[in-house]
Kinemage of the C-alpha trace (Angstrom):
@kinemage 1
@onewidth
@group {chain A} dominant
@subgroup {mainchain}
@vectorlist {calphas} color= white
{ca met a 1} P 0.344 -0.117 0.067
{ca lys a 2} L 2.659 2.595 1.241
{ca lys a 3} L 4.411 1.569 -2.085
{ca thr a 4} L 1.951 2.479 -4.856
{ca leu a 5} L 1.076 5.727 -2.543
{ca tyr a 6} L 5.786 6.589 -3.510
{ca lys a 7} L 3.762 5.683 -6.850
{ca tyr a 8} L 1.563 8.019 -7.334
{ca thr a 9} L 3.036 10.571 -5.509
{ca leu a 10} L 5.730 10.045 -7.682
{ca phe a 11} L 3.840 10.354 -10.852
{ca leu a 12} L 1.098 13.702 -9.583
{ca phe a 13} L 4.617 15.052 -8.835
{ca leu a 14} L 6.607 14.456 -12.209
{ca leu a 15} L 3.478 16.175 -13.774
{ca phe a 16} L 3.820 18.867 -12.286
{ca ala a 17} L 7.465 19.019 -12.746
{ca val a 18} L 6.363 18.584 -16.817
{ca gly a 19} L 3.988 21.966 -16.946
{ca cys a 20} L 3.740 23.247 -20.126
{ca ser a 21} L 6.121 25.676 -21.905
{ca ser a 22} L 5.825 29.243 -22.654
{ca thr a 23} L 7.943 30.687 -25.474
{ca gln a 24} L 7.837 34.829 -26.592
{ca ser a 25} L 10.097 35.923 -29.412
{ca gly a 26} L 11.531 39.117 -30.424
{ca met a 27} L 12.948 40.300 -33.680
{ca tyr a 28} L 16.738 42.239 -33.436
{ca lys a 29} L 18.238 43.419 -36.897
{ca pro a 30} L 22.169 43.369 -36.764
{ca pro a 31} L 23.409 46.821 -38.234
{ca asp a 32} L 25.951 44.734 -40.455
{ca ser a 33} L 22.951 42.818 -41.993
{ca asn a 34} L 19.969 43.065 -44.428
{ca thr a 35} L 17.830 40.665 -41.906
{ca gly a 36} L 16.480 40.491 -38.944
{ca trp a 37} L 17.303 38.073 -36.716
{ca lys a 38} L 14.497 36.324 -34.423
{ca ile a 39} L 14.963 35.780 -30.592
{ca asn a 40} L 12.965 33.919 -29.065
{ca val a 41} L 12.814 32.204 -25.282
{ca thr a 42} L 11.277 29.089 -24.161
{ca lys a 43} L 10.363 28.853 -20.308
{ca lys a 44} L 10.565 25.276 -19.104
{ca pro a 45} L 8.806 24.280 -16.300
{ca ser a 46} L 10.544 22.536 -13.990
{ca ile a 47} L 12.290 22.424 -10.477
{ca thr a 48} L 14.926 25.065 -11.340
{ca asp a 49} L 12.637 26.815 -14.487
{ca glu a 50} L 15.122 26.959 -17.805
{ca phe a 51} L 15.453 28.898 -20.054
{ca ile a 52} L 15.819 28.757 -23.689
{ca leu a 53} L 17.811 31.217 -26.330
{ca thr a 54} L 17.119 30.097 -29.704
{ca ile a 55} L 17.872 32.909 -32.520
{ca asn a 56} L 16.984 31.672 -36.236
{ca asp a 57} L 15.942 28.357 -34.654
{ca ser a 58} L 19.197 27.260 -33.174
{ca val a 59} L 19.448 27.137 -29.735
{ca val a 60} L 22.534 29.569 -28.858
{ca ile a 61} L 21.546 29.432 -24.508
{ca lys a 62} L 20.186 26.786 -22.247
{ca asp a 63} L 20.427 27.755 -18.629
{ca thr a 64} L 18.967 27.292 -15.024
{ca phe a 65} L 17.820 29.346 -12.517
{ca pro a 66} L 19.236 27.692 -9.495
{ca leu a 67} L 18.299 26.822 -6.358
{ca ile a 68} L 18.941 28.964 -3.838
{ca gly a 69} L 19.143 32.783 -5.482
{ca asp a 70} L 16.848 35.034 -7.561
{ca asn a 71} L 19.202 35.118 -11.433
{ca phe a 72} L 21.413 34.320 -13.951
{ca glu a 73} L 23.453 35.507 -16.739
{ca lys a 74} L 25.328 33.050 -19.147
{ca thr a 75} L 26.900 34.088 -22.128
{ca gly a 76} L 26.518 32.579 -26.003
{ca thr a 77} L 28.479 33.296 -29.425
{ca tyr a 78} L 25.695 33.870 -33.027
{ca arg a 79} L 26.584 34.646 -35.829
{ca gly a 80} L 29.938 36.144 -34.669
{ca lys a 81} L 28.418 38.089 -31.884
{ca lys a 82} L 28.517 37.946 -28.419
{ca val a 83} L 24.933 37.571 -26.735
{ca met a 84} L 24.193 37.637 -22.937
{ca met a 85} L 21.185 36.426 -21.083
{ca asn a 86} L 20.648 37.169 -18.272
{ca gly a 87} L 17.276 36.817 -16.084
{ca tyr a 88} L 16.133 36.867 -12.628
{ca arg a 89} L 12.928 35.810 -10.471
{ca lys a 90} L 10.587 38.016 -8.209
{ca ser a 91} L 9.035 35.786 -5.517
{ca ser a 92} L 5.727 36.803 -4.280
{ca asn a 93} L 3.356 35.286 -1.415
{ca thr a 94} L -0.001 35.917 -1.530
{ca thr a 95} L -3.388 34.194 0.918
{ca asp a 96} L -6.669 34.102 0.022
{ca ser a 97} L -10.108 34.705 2.699
{ca asn a 98} L -9.523 31.114 3.641
{ca gly a 99} L -5.925 31.802 5.593
{ca asn a 100} L -4.517 29.701 2.562
{ca thr a 101} L -1.111 30.927 1.296
{ca lys a 102} L -0.373 30.648 -2.402
{ca ser a 103} L 3.570 31.249 -3.246
{ca glu a 104} L 4.477 32.781 -7.237
{ca asp a 105} L 7.702 33.275 -9.079
{ca ser a 106} L 7.887 35.928 -11.804
{ca tyr a 107} L 11.030 36.396 -14.232
{ca gln a 108} L 12.134 38.942 -15.772
{ca ile a 109} L 14.747 37.098 -19.454
{ca arg a 110} L 16.384 40.098 -20.824
{ca val a 111} L 19.307 39.673 -24.187
{ca phe a 112} L 21.739 41.335 -24.806
{ca ile a 113} L 24.048 41.368 -27.764
{ca asp a 114} L 26.832 42.543 -28.737
{ca asp a 115} L 26.360 44.609 -24.773
{ca val a 116} L 23.685 45.734 -26.623
{ca gln a 117} L 19.720 44.403 -24.600
{ca val a 118} L 17.850 43.707 -27.756
{ca asp a 119} L 15.128 42.649 -25.407
{ca lys a 120} L 13.328 41.896 -22.489
{ca phe a 121} L 10.954 39.130 -21.508
{ca asp a 122} L 8.636 38.664 -19.210
{ca phe a 123} L 7.347 35.353 -17.750
């Protein structure tokens, strides 16, 4: 009986951890190019919330928030340009009329190319 309960608990936890991913998009036009770059940031829910930066369908940076701490910064390159993804997490608690407390996280991901911020995404 106890073993079955653990299996169901693990299964429910995995369903919760997988969740649904969300993607936000923007465009960037390099000064030395005639065509724009499509920038996507995808948030994949998990215990540490993974963020994936793609430019023109090429994965450039993947990173997760640390279990302890509220920000991260990671760099990569795309077509010879320095790319940086900077993330910030803000946690808030709300209490309903029954006294139940709920914690929620919101995220801001900023994308820099050659040290210039080109877009900002709020999740």
